[in-house]
N, C-alpha and C positions, 0 to 999 in steps of 0.2 A: 786559279780559274776566276774569271770575272763574274759579277752578279748577272749580267745580261746572258751569259752562257748557260746559267742555271734556270732561267725563266721558263724554258720549255718543260722543265721538270717540276719546279716549285709551284707554278700556277695550277696545273692539273692536280697536283698533290694537295694543294690548299683547297681546291674545289671538292676533291674526294673526301677530305677530312670534314669539310663543312656539311656535305650531304650525309656522311656517316653519323655525325653528331646530331643532325636534324632527325634522321631516321631513328636513332637511339632514343631521342626525346619523345618521338611519336609512339614508337612501339615498345619502349622499355617498360612502361607501366603495365602493359598487357601481358608480357611474356611470363611473369610468375603465375598467371591464372590459366595458362594453356594446359598444364597437367590436370588441373581441377576440371576443366571443360572436357578433356579427353576421358577422364575417369567417369564423369557423369554420363557421357555419351556411351561409353563401353558398357557400363552397368545398367543403364537406363533407369538410374535411381539417383535422385537429388537430395536424399535425406542428409541432414546435417549442413546443407548449404543454404545460407540465408539470402533471400533476394535483396535484403538491405545492403549487402556487400556491393552490389551493382549501383545502388543509389548513392552510397557513400563515395564510391570511386567517381561517379559522375559529378557529384557536388564538389569533391576535392579538386578535380581537374578544372572545373569552371572557376572555382575560387583561385586556383593557381594562375589561370589566364588573367583574371581580373586584377590579381595582385601585381602581376608584371606590368599591366597597363596603368594602374592607378598608384603605383608605389611612390612616384615623385610627387603626385598630388597630395598623397597622405603626408609625406614629409613636410611639404610646404604648409599644409593646413596645421599640422602639429606645431611647427616652428612659429607660425603666425599666432596661434592661440597662446603659446608659451610667452611670446614677446608681449602680446596684449596683456597677459596676466602680470608680467613684470612691470609694465608701464602703469597699469591700474593700481597695483598694490604698492607702488612707490619703492620698488626694489632698488638696490644700489645701481648706479649708472652703468657699471660694467656688464651687468646682466642684460639690461635693455640694449646696449650697444652690441653685445654678442648675439642676442636674439635677432636684432635687425640685420646684422651681417649674415646670419644663417638664412634668413628669409630672402635676402638679396641673392645669395648663392643658389638657393632653391629656384628662384625665378629665372636666374641665368641658365640653370640646367633645363628647366621647362622650355625656355626659349630655344635652346639648342635642340632638344628633343623634337619640338614642333618644326623647326627649320629643317633639320636633317630628315625628318619623316616625310616632309613634303618635297624636298629637293635633295635626294641622296647624292653624295659626292662620289666621284670616281676615285679610286685609290691613287695617291700621288706616286709617280715613278720614283724609284730609289736613285739617289745621286750616284753617278758613276765617277769614281776617282781615277785619275791617270795611273797607269801601272807603275810609274816611278814614285808615287806618293806612298810613304810608309805610315802605318798607323802609329799613333803615339802610345 
């Protein structure tokens, strides 16, 4: 069966899995607290439940979002400081060269993240091979 023949199944399946994963990320952190909520509502008693739990969850989720956004920036700044330290302290040449290479790779990743965030690419279609071609 050719790849084109399965597109009618694979594309919606991929979309469904993507939506399911997104929903799990959004609601997954809340699900464990549903029994606690139901118990407090049923008994009309919140003894033993600290309101700091809600604050901690809120801060943790905000930090998780910030971490995802700033992760590459933190990598780049860490590599830049490390490289500057090597250069200022007169470390052997290989340390400085390695640090500079890491900074260049970080900058390339930042450039890609910026470019693809502003101009998302459409997925490239898969190459269709003639039916007579055998896989190696």
